[in-house]
C-alpha positions in Angstrom: -1.9 18.7 -24.8 -4.2 18.6 -27.9 -7.6 19.8 -27.4 -9.0 18.0 -30.7 -9.6 14.1 -30.0 -7.5 11.8 -32.0 -9.6 9.5 -34.8 -8.9 6.2 -33.1 -7.9 3.5 -35.7 -9.5 0.6 -33.7 -12.2 -1.9 -34.4 -14.1 -4.7 -32.5 -15.5 -7.9 -33.8 -19.1 -8.5 -32.2 -18.7 -12.2 -33.3 -15.2 -13.0 -31.7 -15.5 -15.1 -28.2 -13.5 -12.2 -26.7 -15.3 -9.7 -24.6 -15.9 -6.3 -26.4 -13.8 -4.3 -23.6 -11.2 -6.8 -23.4 -10.8 -6.2 -27.3 -11.1 -2.7 -27.1 -8.4 -2.5 -24.4 -6.0 -4.9 -26.5 -6.5 -2.9 -29.9 -5.7 0.7 -27.9 -2.7 -0.8 -26.0 -1.5 -2.1 -29.4 -1.8 1.5 -30.9 0.0 3.1 -28.1 2.9 0.6 -28.2 3.1 1.0 -32.0 3.0 4.7 -31.7 -0.2 5.0 -33.7 -1.4 6.7 -30.9 1.0 9.2 -29.4 1.8 10.5 -26.0 -0.2 13.5 -25.1 -3.1 12.7 -27.6 -6.5 13.2 -26.6 -8.8 10.5 -27.1 -12.5 10.4 -28.2 -15.1 10.9 -25.2 -16.5 7.6 -24.4 -19.9 8.4 -25.9 -18.3 9.2 -29.2 -16.0 6.3 -29.5 -19.0 4.2 -28.4 -21.0 5.7 -31.2 -18.3 5.2 -33.6 -17.7 1.7 -33.1 -21.6 1.0 -32.5 -21.0 -0.5 -29.2 -22.4 0.1 -25.7 -20.7 3.3 -23.9 -20.4 1.0 -20.8 -17.8 -1.0 -23.0 -16.0 2.1 -23.8 -15.9 3.5 -20.0 -14.7 0.2 -18.8 -11.7 -0.1 -21.2 -10.8 3.5 -20.4 -10.9 2.7 -17.0 -8.8 -0.5 -17.0 -6.1 1.4 -19.3 -6.1 4.4 -16.7 -5.6 2.0 -14.1 -2.7 0.5 -15.8 -1.2 3.9 -16.3 -1.6 3.9 -20.2 -4.2 6.8 -20.0 -4.4 10.3 -18.0 -7.5 12.3 -17.0 -7.8 15.8 -16.7 -11.1 17.0 -15.1 -13.1 18.9 -17.6 -10.6 18.5 -20.4 -10.8 14.8 -21.5 -9.0 11.7 -21.6 -5.1 11.6 -22.9 -2.5 9.0 -24.0 0.2 9.4 -20.7 3.4 10.5 -21.1 5.0 7.0 -22.5 7.7 5.6 -24.6 8.1 1.7 -25.1 10.6 -0.4 -23.3 11.7 -3.6 -24.2 13.7 -5.2 -21.5 17.3 -6.4 -22.5 18.3 -10.0 -22.7 19.3 -11.0 -19.3 23.1 -11.5 -18.5 24.3 -14.6 -16.4 26.6 -14.6 -13.2 25.8 -10.9 -12.4 28.1 -9.6 -9.7 27.9 -6.1 -8.1 29.2 -4.3 -11.2 26.5 -6.4 -13.4 23.5 -4.9 -11.6 23.6 -2.2 -14.4 21.4 -3.0 -17.4 21.9 -2.1 -21.2 20.3 0.7 -22.7 16.9 -1.3 -23.1 17.2 -1.2 -27.0 17.6 -4.9 -27.3 14.7 -7.5 -28.5 12.2 -8.3 -26.0 12.5 -12.1 -24.8 10.2 -14.4 -26.5 6.2 -13.9 -25.2 7.5 -10.9 -23.0 5.4 -7.8 -23.9 6.5 -4.5 -24.1 5.6 -2.3 -21.5 5.2 1.4 -21.3 7.9 3.7 -19.4 8.4 7.5 -19.4 10.6 9.1 -21.8 12.1 11.2 -19.1 13.5 8.3 -16.9 17.0 10.0 -16.3 18.0 13.7 -15.4 14.7 14.8 -14.5 16.1 18.1 -13.7 18.1 16.5 -10.7 14.9 16.1 -9.1 15.1 13.2 -6.3 12.4 10.7 -6.6 11.7 9.0 -3.1 10.2 5.7 -3.6 10.9 4.6 0.2 8.0 2.6 2.1 5.7 4.0 4.7 4.7 7.6 2.9 1.3 8.2 1.5 0.1 10.9 -1.0 -1.0 13.8 0.9 -1.2 16.3 -2.4 -4.6 15.2 -3.7 -7.3 16.1 -1.5 -10.6 17.5 -1.3 -9.5 21.1 -0.4 -13.3 22.2 0.1 -14.1 19.2 2.4 -10.9 19.6 4.2 -11.5 23.3 5.2 -15.5 23.0 5.9 -14.4 20.4 8.4 -11.9 22.2 10.4 -14.0 25.4 9.9 -17.1 23.4 11.5 -14.5 21.9 14.4 -13.4 25.6 15.1 -16.9 26.5 15.8 -17.7 24.0 18.6 -16.5 25.1 22.1 -13.0 23.6 23.6 -13.3 20.6 25.8 -12.3 21.0 29.6 -12.1 17.3 30.5 -10.8 14.8 27.6 -12.6 11.6 27.4 -9.7 8.9 27.5 -11.8 7.0 25.1 -12.3 9.9 22.6 -15.0 11.8 21.5 -18.6 9.6 21.5 -19.3 11.5 18.1 -16.2 10.2 16.1 -16.4 6.6 18.0 -20.1 6.4 16.4 -18.6 7.2 13.1 -15.6 5.2 13.1 -17.8 2.3 14.2 -19.7 2.5 11.0 -16.5 3.1 9.2 -15.0 -0.1 10.1 -18.2 -2.2 9.5 -18.3 -0.6 5.8 -14.4 -0.9 5.2 -13.6 -3.9 7.2 -16.6 -5.8 8.0 -16.2 -5.7 11.8 -19.2 -5.2 13.4 -18.5 -3.1 16.6 -19.9 -0.5 18.6 -18.5 2.8 20.4 -18.0 0.8 23.4 -15.2 -1.0 21.6 -13.3 1.9 20.1 -10.8 4.5 21.4 -9.5 7.4 19.5 -5.6 7.3 19.4 -2.8 9.7 18.1 -2.1 6.9 15.5 -0.3 3.5 15.5 2.5 4.2 17.9 0.3 5.8 20.2 -2.3 3.1 20.3 0.4 0.1 20.4 2.3 2.3 23.3 -1.1 2.1 25.2 -1.6 -1.4 24.8 2.0 -2.2 26.0 1.9 -0.2 28.7 -1.5 -1.9 30.0 -0.4 -5.5 29.2 3.3 -5.9 29.4 5.6 -5.9 32.5 9.3 -5.6 32.5 10.9 -9.1 31.3 7.7 -10.1 29.7 8.1 -11.6 26.3 6.7 -9.4 23.3 6.7 -11.0 19.8 7.5 -8.9 16.8 7.3 -10.1 13.1 11.0 -10.4 11.7 11.4 -8.7 9.4 9.0 -6.2 10.7 8.0 -2.7 11.8 10.7 -1.3 14.2 8.7 1.2 15.9 6.7 -2.0 17.5 10.1 -3.5 18.5 11.1 0.1 20.1 7.8 0.6 21.6 7.7 -3.0 23.3 11.5 -2.3 24.3 10.7 1.0 25.8 8.1 -0.8 27.9 10.7 -3.2 29.2 9.7 -6.3 27.3 12.1 -8.9 26.0 11.8 -8.6 22.4 11.4 -11.9 20.5 11.7 -12.1 16.9 9.0 -14.1 15.0 9.6 -15.8 11.6 7.5 -14.6 8.5 7.4 -16.1 5.0 5.8 -14.7 1.8 2.2 -15.0 3.5 3.2 -13.5 6.7 3.8 -14.7 10.2 4.6 -18.5 10.6 2.5 -19.9 13.5 4.8 -22.8 13.8 7.4 -20.7 14.7 5.8 -19.0 17.4 6.9 -19.6 21.1 4.4 -20.3 23.7 5.3 -18.1 26.3 4.5 -14.6 24.4 2.7 -12.1 26.3 1.7 -10.1 23.4 2.4 -10.8 19.5 2.4 -7.6 17.2 1.4 -8.5 13.4 0.3 -7.0 10.2 -1.8 -9.7 8.5 -3.5 -7.4 5.9 -0.1 -6.6 4.5 2.9 -7.5 6.1 5.7 -5.2 6.3 8.1 -4.9 4.8 7.6 -8.5 2.9 4.1 -7.5 1.6 2.4 -10.8 2.2 -1.5 -11.3 3.1 -2.0 -13.6 5.8 -4.5 -16.6 4.4 -7.5 -17.4 6.3 -6.5 -20.8 7.3 -3.2 -19.6 8.7 -5.3 -16.8 10.4 -7.5 -19.6 12.2 -4.1 -21.3 13.4 -2.8 -18.0 14.6 -6.1 -17.3 16.7 -5.8 -21.1 18.0 -2.5 -20.6 19.2 -3.5 -17.2 20.9 -6.4 -18.7 22.7 -4.1 -21.9 23.6 -1.4 -19.9 24.8 -3.4 -16.9 26.3 -1.3 -14.1 24.3 -2.9 -11.1 23.1 -2.4 -10.3 19.3 -1.9 -6.7 18.3 -3.3 -6.6 14.5 -1.9 -3.4 12.9 -4.4 -2.6 9.8 -2.2 0.4 8.8 -2.9 0.3 5.2 -5.8 -2.6 4.8 -7.8 0.2 2.7 -5.6 -0.4 -0.3 -6.1 -3.6 -2.0 -5.8 -4.7 -5.7 -7.2 -7.5 -7.7 -7.9 -9.5 -4.6 -10.8 -10.0 -2.1 -10.4 -8.7 1.2 -9.5 -10.9 3.9 -11.5 -10.8 7.3 -9.6 -8.9 10.2 -8.4 -11.0 12.8 -10.2 -8.9 15.2 -13.5 -10.1 13.6 -12.6 -13.3 13.9 -12.0 -13.3 17.6 -12.4 -10.0 19.6 -11.4 -11.7 22.7 -7.8 -12.4 21.7 -7.0 -9.5 19.5 -6.6 -5.7 19.4 -7.0 -4.0 16.1 -5.2 -0.9 15.6 -5.9 1.7 12.8 -4.9 5.2 11.5 -5.5 7.9 9.3 -1.7 8.3 8.6 -2.0 6.2 5.1 -5.6 6.8 4.4 -5.5 10.5 4.8 -2.2 12.2 6.2 0.2 11.5 9.0 -0.1 14.8 10.1 -3.6 14.5 11.0 -2.8 12.6 14.1 -6.1 10.4 14.5 -6.1 6.7 15.0 -8.4 4.0 16.6 -7.9 1.0 18.9 -10.6 -1.8 19.0 -10.7 -4.1 21.8 -13.5 -5.9 23.8 -14.7 -3.4 26.6 -13.1 -4.7 29.8 -9.7 -4.5 28.0 -10.5 -1.2 26.5 -11.4 0.0 30.0 -7.8 -1.3 31.5 -6.2 0.9 28.6 -8.3 3.9 29.3 -7.3 3.8 33.0 -3.7 3.4 31.9 -4.1 6.4 29.4 -5.5 8.6 32.2 -2.3 7.9 34.4 -0.4 8.6 31.6 -2.1 11.8 31.1 -2.4 10.9 27.3 -5.2 12.5 24.9 -5.9 13.1 21.2 -6.7 16.6 20.0 -10.1 17.2 20.5 -10.5 19.6 17.2 -8.8 16.8 15.2 -11.4 14.5 16.5 -14.1 16.8 15.5 -12.8 17.4 12.0 -12.3 13.6 11.4 -15.9 13.2 12.7 -17.2 15.6 10.0 -15.3 14.1 7.4 -16.8 10.6 8.1 -20.4 11.4 8.6 -20.3 13.6 5.5 -18.9 10.8 3.5 -15.9 12.9 2.4 -13.3 10.4 3.9 -15.1 7.5 1.7 -14.9 9.7 -1.4 -11.3 10.4 -0.6 -10.5 6.6 -0.2 -11.9 5.6 -3.4 -10.1 8.3 -5.4 -6.7 7.3 -3.7 -7.7 3.5 -4.4 -7.8 4.3 -7.8 -4.5 6.7 -7.9 -2.5 4.0 -5.8 -3.5 1.3 -8.1 -2.3 3.1 -11.1 1.3 3.6 -9.4 1.1 -0.2 -8.3 0.5 -1.2 -12.0 3.4 1.2 -13.1 5.8 -0.8 -10.8 4.2 -4.3 -11.7 4.3 -3.9 -15.4 8.0 -3.1 -15.3 9.2 -5.1 -12.6 7.0 -8.0 -13.2 7.9 -11.5 -11.7 10.4 -9.9 -9.3 7.6 -8.1 -7.3 6.0 -9.7 -4.2 3.4 -8.0 -2.0 1.8 -6.1 -4.7 -1.8 -7.3 -3.9 -2.5 -4.7 -1.2 -0.8 -1.7 0.7 1.8 1.1 -0.8 4.8 -0.9 -1.3 6.1 -4.1 -2.8 9.2 -5.9 -2.3 11.8 -7.1 -5.1 13.7 -10.2 -3.3 17.3 -10.1 -4.3 20.7 -11.8 -3.4 22.5 -10.5 -0.4 25.3 -9.2 -2.3 23.6 -7.2 -5.0 21.3 -5.1 -2.8 23.8 -2.5 -1.4 25.3 -1.7 -4.7 21.8 -1.4 -6.3 20.6 0.9 -3.3 23.9 3.1 -4.2 23.7 3.3 -7.6 19.8 4.1 -7.7 20.8 7.0 -5.2 23.2 8.4 -7.5 20.6 8.5 -10.2 18.5 10.6 -7.9 15.9 7.3 -6.9 15.8 6.7 -3.2 15.0 3.1 -2.0 14.8 1.1 1.0 16.0 -2.5 1.7 15.2 -5.4 4.1 18.4 -5.3 5.8 19.1 -4.3 9.5 16.6 -1.8 9.7 13.8 -3.9 9.6 15.0 -7.0 11.2 15.2 -7.8 15.0 17.4 -10.9 14.5 19.3 -12.2 11.6 18.6 -11.2 8.4 16.8 -14.1 6.4 15.3 -12.1 3.3 17.0 -9.7 1.0 15.8 -7.2 -1.4 14.5 -3.8 -2.0 11.5 -2.4 -0.7 10.0 0.3 -2.9 7.2 2.6 -1.6 4.8 4.1 -4.6 2.8 6.1 -1.8 4.3 9.3 -1.7 5.8 9.9 -5.6 3.6 11.2 -8.3 2.5 8.6 -11.2 5.0 10.4 -13.2 7.8 9.9 -10.8 6.8 6.1 -10.2 7.4 5.5 -13.7 10.6 7.4 -13.9 12.2 5.9 -10.7 11.0 2.4 -11.8 12.5 2.7 -15.2 16.1 3.5 -13.6 15.5 0.4 -11.1 14.6 -1.7 -14.3 17.7 -0.6 -16.0 19.8 -1.5 -12.9 17.7 -4.8 -12.4 18.4 -6.0 -15.8 20.1 -9.1 -15.3 16.9 -10.0 -13.2 14.1 -9.1 -15.3 13.7 -12.2 -17.1 14.9 -14.7 -14.7 13.7 -13.3 -11.3 10.8 -16.0 -10.9 13.3 -18.7 -11.7 15.6 -17.5 -9.1 12.7 -16.9 -6.5 11.7 -20.6 -7.3 14.7 -22.0 -6.6 14.6 -20.5 -2.9 16.7 -17.3 -3.4 20.4 -16.7 -2.5 
């Protein structure tokens, strides 16, 4: 990359009604779209550009941060800010009556539809050295972490003597740190007495099922939903009851009154991506109080949200009726094998007895290492960094697929709802082009398939690969780029 900053051809109007930050961001986007600013060029420092334009450095910093989050800019520690590796894509005009063969778009060189802005796409969208781009959901980015903090935590954990009698609740030190972590990140006021350290969501769910579910009991799972939840309840002898969801999450009016437990993902429904609104959360809790059911709330990627305010956790609204499950598998790494279960003390004591009877435990050294990262603030810093990184990947998806995308306000995946007949050919063609995707097919459904489409995860791929992969998807989805919102508004197919 060039080391000398480009002389930016931009200006701002102090008399205009539009905020200076918005003006500057718009000028820079236009310069990149028109090629005045080219891929790889280095931008002036925030201090230098503020001096050039006679504006506050804060204005420049905020404009750069917004463009960085949208994927227009790249940063290199200690070497400056650069224009990302972009070319400009103008979606081809949609073709009507698409069939399986018509799911392939043109080359993207036609005029943009009226009012549709051009959006950035990578230059090397195809044939990237034969590399496979994995955009399947459920996988986080594990290659960007603080190596010094990681080594320090494990080194200090190794200095501690091994335990001879594992506490079924987990290490008190980690439970205290998790209580503070949940207070800060999820506004849940709990103490160590409410927390059990698990090996992750699956382990926590199995302990709850082993405690609450007897053979023949009815266990509700979202449909479509997380197949591991279905498998765990079935393995404990429960009768699985598929429970309907819509674009906002579980449909309370569709829940039967005889469920012993209900598994739900209200922070970011898996796989459709809805966030359960507060009024529906209150109706769900009223249903649980009326029927005596226990709600198992999986908070699997609640740390990551975009452009929306946080919603209260169900457990914080009614601790007596809700068991909260959390994990570090999305926020740090699946391999670490540490999660948590939050419940009222009496239920937690019953789960602890079950755990002792099963001889189940969480690794002591892993608990010590996580406690150290929490106490030192290393995990919080990692989360802040990854929120920004995931926001950039999410922006790369939304900027291209636009109104076709749902579930983009939180988490690490989105859904693109499509007619059922189109999905298999799209999955096959994308795979042939080196892009792996998932769908809302039988793998996520427990009953009949009512919602069809692609499930696109942007957690485990680099920003560059997300751009390349989405470019391939955009080409295959060409017929739907302009009229996807209209199609959805008509109820889908």
